[in-house]
Every structure is written in C-alpha cells, then in structure tokens.
C-alpha positions in Angstrom: 0.0 0.0 0.0 1.4 3.4 -1.0 -0.7 5.7 1.2 -3.8 7.7 0.4 -4.3 11.3 -0.3 -5.6 13.2 2.7 -5.5 16.7 1.3 -4.2 18.6 -1.7 -0.6 17.6 -2.1 -0.5 15.6 1.2 0.0 11.9 1.3 -0.5 9.5 4.2 2.6 7.5 5.0 2.8 3.8 4.2 1.4 2.1 7.4 3.5 -1.0 6.8 6.6 1.1 7.3 5.7 2.9 10.6 4.9 1.9 14.1 2.8 3.8 16.6 5.6 6.1 17.7 6.5 6.8 14.1 3.0 7.9 13.3 2.8 10.0 16.4 6.0 11.8 15.4 4.8 12.1 11.8 1.5 13.7 12.9 3.2 16.2 15.2 5.9 17.3 12.7 4.5 16.7 9.1 0.8 17.3 9.1 -0.3 20.6 7.5 -1.8 23.3 9.8 -5.5 22.9 10.1 -7.5 25.5 8.3 -10.5 25.9 6.1 -8.5 25.1 2.9 -7.6 21.7 4.3 -11.3 20.9 4.5 -12.1 22.3 1.1 -13.6 25.5 2.4 -12.9 29.2 1.5 -10.1 30.7 3.5 -12.5 33.3 5.1 -14.7 30.5 6.5 -12.7 30.6 9.7 -13.4 34.3 10.4 -17.0 33.7 11.5 -16.0 30.8 13.8 -13.2 32.8 15.5 -15.5 35.8 15.9 -18.1 33.7 17.6 -15.6 31.9 19.8 -14.1 35.3 20.9 -17.6 36.7 21.7 -18.4 33.5 23.8 -15.1 33.8 25.7 -15.6 37.4 26.6 -19.3 36.8 27.6 -18.1 34.0 29.9 -15.4 36.2 31.4 -17.9 39.0 32.1 -20.5 36.6 33.6 -18.0 35.0 36.0 -16.3 38.3 36.9 -18.8 39.1 39.6 -19.5 42.3 41.3 -17.2 44.6 43.1 -15.9 43.6 46.5 -17.4 45.0 49.6 -15.5 48.0 50.9 -14.3 48.3 54.4 -16.1 50.6 56.7 -14.1 53.7 57.5 -14.9 55.5 60.6 -13.8 56.8 63.9 -12.9 54.3 66.6 
C-alpha cells in the first residue's frame, strides 16, 4: 500500500513502514496546519468561527467576573 491522499498535495505515509511512535512523530511534525483550505472551504470561513468563539469567551469572562468587592467601613474608633 502506498498511502492515500488526505488533502491537496498531502499523502499519508505507508502504514507497513511505521509503528505507533513513528505515526505520532509524523503527525506532530509533518501534518499541515488545520485551516479551512484543508477541509475544502474558503479561507475566510474561519473568520465567523473565530469571531463567535471570541464573543463567547468574553461573555463568559464577564459573567463570572462578579460584582465589586465590599468596601471596608471607615470611621472613627
């Protein structure tokens, strides 16, 4: 088996020539960066996803931020 095509210009290595560790190393060093083009999508497809994710993160931060702390009572003692 010579390997199959996973993406444009990217071939999977021959499984008969690699062990588990070899595949792990190959995945970490040789796989192309994930992006819309890898999945056959337009390059701008990621913009909407990242915008929504950012909005969700900031909404979560604001919701768990809580109110201001109670101030100490100043006064004469």
